[in-house]
N, C-alpha and C positions, 0 to 999 in steps of 0.2 A: 416026898408028895406033899408031908404036912408043910415043906418049906415053900413050896410053889404056891401053897393057896394062902402061906403068912403074904408070902410078899405079893401076892395078889389085892388082899384084903391093904396092907400099907399104901401102895399105890393108890387104891381107890379111895384113902385118907386125906394122900396128898394132894387128890385131885379137889377133895371137898374144902381143901383150904383154900383152896385157889379159887374157888366156887364157893365154897362157904354156904350157907344155911343154917334157918334157927326159924326160933320162935316168933322173929323180932320181923320188923320190917323197916329200907331203909329206903323206900322209895324220898320221905323228904331230904335224905341226905344225899342223893342223888340228884334234886333238883337243883338244890342250893349249891352244889359242887356245880354242875352245868352252866346255871344263871353266874353264880359270884367268885368259884374256886381261882377263875384265872390272877384274882385280884387276892387271892389266901396269901396269911402267913403262913410257917412253918408251923405255928401254935395252933393256929385254925384248920391246917388239916390232922394235927394230931388229933384233934377234938375228933373231926368226923369222922378218923380211923375208929376211934374208941366209941363213937356212936354206931360205925359199921359192926365192927365186932362184939360188940354188946349182942347186938339181934343175932348176934351167932354163934355166943355162949350155949344155947340149951346145946344146940348141934353138936358142935365142940364137947362137949361133956360128955353126951351120949357117943358119940366116937370112940373117945378115949374110953369107955365102960367096954365100948363092943371089940374094941384093940388089946383090953387088958385078956379080956375072952378068951380068945382067938390064939393069945402070946402067952399062958395061962399053961402049967406042967400039964402033960397027959390029957392035952384035947385030942381028941377024935378025930377024924376027914369028916367023918358026918357030923360035927358040931362048928367044924372050921366053914362046912358048906352053908348050916345052917344059920352061921354067921354072917354070912358072905349073904346071902339071903338078907338077911334083917338089915347091912346096909346096904344093898339095894332099897330096899322096901322107905328108909332114910331117905334117899338120895328124892324118889319119886313123890313121898311125901311135902318136899321141902324145894322141890321146884320152881319156884316162884323165886325166893329169897335167894337161889341159888343164880338166876340168870338177874336178882337187881345185884345182885353182888359182884360180877361179872361184868356187870353193867358200872359198877363203881370202881371196880380194878381198871378196866380200860378207859376211863375219865382221869385216873390217878397218874398209868403208865403215859398219859398224852401228858403230864402236866409238870416241870423240873423240877417244885418245890414239894407235889405231891412226891413223886417219884422219889427223891430223898431221902421225903419221913419214911416211906414202907419198907426203904434200904437201911435204915437208922437200927443195928440190933438192938443196940443200948433200949432206943425205946421198944421196941419188941418187947424185950424181957418185961420192962418195966408193964406194958401194956398187958402181956401172962397174969405179971402175980397181981395187978389189980381187978380180972375178970378170972382168976384162980384155975385159967389152964394153961396147958403145955401146947403148945403149936410143935415142938419137934416133933419128929417124928410122926405127923398128920399128913 
């Protein structure tokens, strides 16, 4: 049963990475991407990704803490359920930013240059290091 809860927890965290959320606001990035993104260079898209992910940083940090707690040895099923509830609360608290990040991701998928940036593993690794977060496992 513990593995089931841990698996569900990790899946929810994966959803968060795609949707993202945090303490910032990426409306400005979205508006710029809509208006000017078709003409942006790879470097400009990288800057947009950095700005968007910086808005997500507080959320990513909190998610990583919840993940560590859920995967700690000896965590009871009851505690895992509480952590799952904490994750749901975190999701609810950040629903506006999550929808903004989903919109940003949609824009990026529709632009070939932005899509290339999103699939650039070296850039994503560098971004993780700059932000001090680890996207792996989220």
